[in-house]
N, C-alpha and C positions, 0 to 999 in steps of 0.2 A: 504494499499499499504505499509506504514511504518513496519509492522511487518514482510512482505513479504521480504523486501530489508534487515532487521535487520537479519532475518534467511539465505538469501542468504549469505549474509557478513560473517556470523558465520559458514556457510559451507565451503565457501572460504577459511577463516583462518584455520577451523581445518584441512582442506586437504592440505593448506600448511605447518603446523605445523607436518602432518604424513610424508609427502613426505620428508621433510627436517630433519628428525630424532629425534625432538625435542620431541617427546611423549616417547623416550627411556631414562627411568632416567640415565642408566649407562652412555650412551653420553653424556647426559648434565653433569653429574658430571666430567667425564673424561675432558672436555672444562673448567670446573672452575678451574681444577687444571692445570695451567699452569707449575708446577714445578715437575710434576709426568709425566704421560703417556696423554701427551694433546693431543686433538682432533682437528685442526683448523675447521673442516666441519661447524661448527655453526656459526663459525664466516663471513663465505661468505653468508651464511643464512640473518644474523643479517644487513652487508653492503648491501645485495641486498634488504631488506627490507627499510633500511634507506633512500636507492637512490631511490626507488618508492615515499616514502614519499615526498622527497625534490622536484621532480619534480611534482607529483599530487597537493601539497599545493602552487606550483605557478599558477595555475588555479584556486584551490579551492577558494584563497583570493580575485582573482580578480572579483568573482562574487559578486552581488549586494544582492542576499539572498540563503540560503540554497535551493536545488534542490526540496527536499521534504517538504518545508513550505512556504503559501503562501504569508505570510508577517512577516519579520523578524525585529526584533530590534536592528541595528547593531549602537548603540548608542556609544560604545568603554568604557562604564562606567569601567568595570572590569578591562580591561587592562590598563586604566587608574590609576587605584588604584596600580596597579603591578608596575606601571612606575615609580610613587612618592614615596616618603618617609613618607608615612602615617603609622601610628602605625598599628598593626595587630587588636586591640581591634576595632578601628576606621574603620579599613576596614570590618570586619567581619559584624560590622551593617550598613555599606553603601551595602555589598552584600544580606543583608536580606531583603532590602526595596525593 
């Protein structure tokens, strides 16, 4: 089931890139050049993606476990590492455990 969902997500993502024009290299370069011939189309695409992400994460973070995983370990250990002042070398050893 996971590979099928991953394939479907990839197809939707690729279709969205194609529709928005982000596969056109010249258009992306014009978007990244605000002092030249700037094309603001991709800004609307990115803001739409951010909006969808913000809305969906409100629901995703409320779930007790991921949809496609039978049992999830949500101890928050990794997020606790980034929330405190732990040195990077110590954080790396904690993540490897």
